[in-house]
N, C-alpha and C positions, 0 to 999 in steps of 0.2 A: 589417539582419538578418545573422545568421551561420548558414549552412546546413551541415548535416553528414549523413552516412549511416553506419549502424551495422549490425553483424551479420556473419554468415559471408560469405566471398567469394562473390559471385554471388547472395546472398540478402539483400542490404542493404535496410534500411528507411530512411525519411527522418526527419530530425530538425532541430532548431534549437538554437542555444546562446543562452541568455538569462542575463545577469549571471554568466557563467562556468559555468553549469550546462546540461547537455544534456538536451533533452526530445524525446520521441517525438511526431511529427506525422504518423504513417503514416495516421491517419484522414482526413487531407486527400486522400489518394488519389494514385496514380501515383508517379513518381520524378522526380529532377532530370535530365531529359533535354533534348534539343534542343527538343522540343515544349513542355516546361514553360517554358523561357526565351522561346521565340518567341511564346507565347500568354499573355503577361501573368502568368506564374506567380508572379513575385516579389510583385506587388501582391496577387494572390489569396491567396497564402500569408500575407502580412502581415495581411490581413483575418481569415483563419482563426485565426491566433495571437491576435490581439486579442479575437476573439469567444470564445476558449477560455481567456482569462486566468484562472489559478488552477486550471484543470482538467487541464492537460497532465501526463503522467506522466514523471517524471525517469528517464533512462536510467542503469542501474548503471555505476559507474565502471570495472568490469572488462570491459565489453563492447568488442569490437573495433570500431574506426572504419575505414570504407572511405574511398576518395576521395570528396570531397563532391559529386560529380556522376557520372553514368554515363559510359561511354566516349565521348569526344567524336569528332567526325568527323576531327579532326586536332589535333596538338600541334605548333605552329610555334615555333621557337626562334631567338633572336638571339645570335650569337657575338661575342665580344670587344667587349662594350658597356660596359665599365668601363676607363678608361685604365690603372689600376694592374694589371688582369688582362692587358691587352694587353702591358704592359711586362714582366710576369713570365714571359710565354711568348715573349718576344722577337719579338712581332708588331707590325706597323705599325698605327697608329690607322686604322680603316676610314673610307673616304670616304663609304660608304653602308652601311646595316645589312647584316650577313651573315646570311642566312637558311638554316636547315637544318630538317629534320623529325625528329621523334621518333616512333617507332611507337606507335600507341595501345595495342598489346598490352603495352607496358612499364608501363602505369598500374597502381599498387597503392595501398594505403592508407598513411597517414602513419607508421604504426608497424610495418608488415609488414617481413619480412626482406628485405635486399638480397642477391641471389645473385651471386657472382662467376661469370661465364660460363665454360664449358668452354674451355680453352686461353687464358684471360685471363692477361696478364702485368701489366697496368697499369690496374686499376680505380680510378677517382678520384671525387671528390665535387665538387658545385657547388650552393651555396645560391642560390635565385633567387626573384624577385618575379614571380608569374604573373598574367596578365590573363585573365579569362573573358568571352567575348563574349556579349552579351545579345540581339542581333538581327542579321539578315543584313546584312553589310557588304561593299560593293563600291565602289571608287573614292571612298572617304571623304575629305573635307577634314579637315586636321589640326585646324582650329578646331571641328569637330563630332565628333571622334573619341570623346570620352568619352560621347557620347550612345549609343554602341554597346556600352558595357561593362555587364555584369551585376554584376561584382565582381572580387575579387582572391584569390589563393591562394598558399600557400607550396609551393615545388617544389624537390626535390633532383634536379638534372639529373645523375644518375650517368652516368659516361662511362668507356669503356675506351679509353685513349689509344693503345695499339698498334693496335687496330682502326681508330680514328679517323684517326690521323696517319701510320701506317707501312704500311698495307695497300692504298694506292692508292684512287682514286675520291673520293667525297664523305665528309663527316664522319658521315653518317647511320649507317653500319655500326657505329660505336662508341658510338652514342647510344640505340639502340632495343632493347637486349637486355631480356629478361624482368626485371621488378622495377626497371628503371632510371628510373622516373618516380614515386616516392612523392609524393603530393599531399595537401594538407589540413594539419591536421584539419578546417578550416572554409573555406567560401567566404564572404568578408566583402564585403557590398555597399558601394557607393561612399560612401553617406552615413555609414558607420562610420569612414572614414579622413579625417582633417582635411586632409592634404596628401600625395598619392601621391608627390610629389617629395622627401619627407623621411621615409623609412621605413628603419629600421635592420634589417639582416640579419646573422645570425651563424651559425657552424657550428663544432662541436667534434668531434674524434675521440678516443675514450678519455679524455674529460675535458679535453683540451688544445684551446684555441681556435686555429683556423687561419684562419677568415674572420670579418671584422668590418667590414661596409661599410654604405653608405647609398645609396638610390636617387637622392639628390641628385647623385651622381657618375656617373649614366648618361650616356653619350655621346649617345645618341639617346633622347629622352623617350618616355614611354608614348604620348602623343598622336601623336608622329611615327611611332612603330613601327606603330601601328594603321593610320594613313593609308598608310604606305609598303607594308605587306604587302597591303593591300586593292587596291593597283594591280596586283598579280600573281596574286591568287587571291581568291575569294569566301570570306569568313569566315562561318561559320554559328553560330547560337546554341549555346552550350556549348563552342565551340572554345576552346583554350587557347593563349595566346602567352606564352612564357617569355622574360624580358627580358634575360637575361645574368647573369653572376656576377662578384662583386668578387674582388680578389686573395686568395690564400691557398689555391689548389687544390694538390693534391699534385704536379702536373706542374711547378709553379713553384719548387719547392725544389731545392737542389743539395747532395746528390743528391735526386732526386725521392722522394716518399713515396707509397706506394700502399696501398690497402685490402687486408686479409687476413682470412681466416676468424677469427672471434672478436672482431673490432673492433666498437665501438659508435659510431654516428654520432648526434649530437644537433644539431638546427638549429632556428632560429626567426626570426620577423620580427615587428616591431611590428604589432599588429592582426590578425595571421594565425595566431597560435598556434605550437606547438612540435611537432616530430617527433622520434622516436627509433627507430633501426633497428639491428638486429643484422646483421652481415655473415656470410654462410654460404657454404660451398663448393658448387659445382654437384654435384648428386647423381644427375642423369640422370632425375629424376622430374618 
């Protein structure tokens, strides 16, 4: 299945995508929350959709899409997980996954505006393949890691490089600004992706392609990442793990290229859909 949410921010209803068309399934009840994933929600929803085949109402194409799940308990990210990205940032290949956190308040819909924070100098882009956890995971064996996955999601890990790298402390302060985690448009369940280790990701700014990578080039696989993180924290249903970005971020150019108001970001991944964001200046609102 492909899950989505639609409507005004904070008032989203639930939907599904079938054969490229979006349908309202709000009659199923509830939302795509931690409880939904923890309590066999995907299987129950699948039964509902099949029972209502031909009866579901199509969602108009001009309706806003939100993130395809409610705010998760945490967004865990992996840094420098593509060799080409490590090289472009003059960073060594990590011996173990680099973990940082992204604030859940940064979560927005796939086509919502990206706001450049106040005092920002170096706001950057990062297309990423995200994992959505399906059940509570603690000390998971790598061989069993995929048993804990609900599905996958497209993520733009927007980053402020000056905050991240030049202001001391951890990377987190450059990662969690408002609007810095556009996700969606859909959550794609595991059965919809033939090979998670062969998914193409791409990103354009103002029509120019900057990133064009593939999950086949991950340093640490999806299975390894889930197992590794679960040794340090309990992953809850609905949590997101973002697996890193391929080469082509603004920081990697000489001179670097950073986002400015008026820019348009487009990004996509096989099986996960396409996002488009307008970049706007901080307005104080």
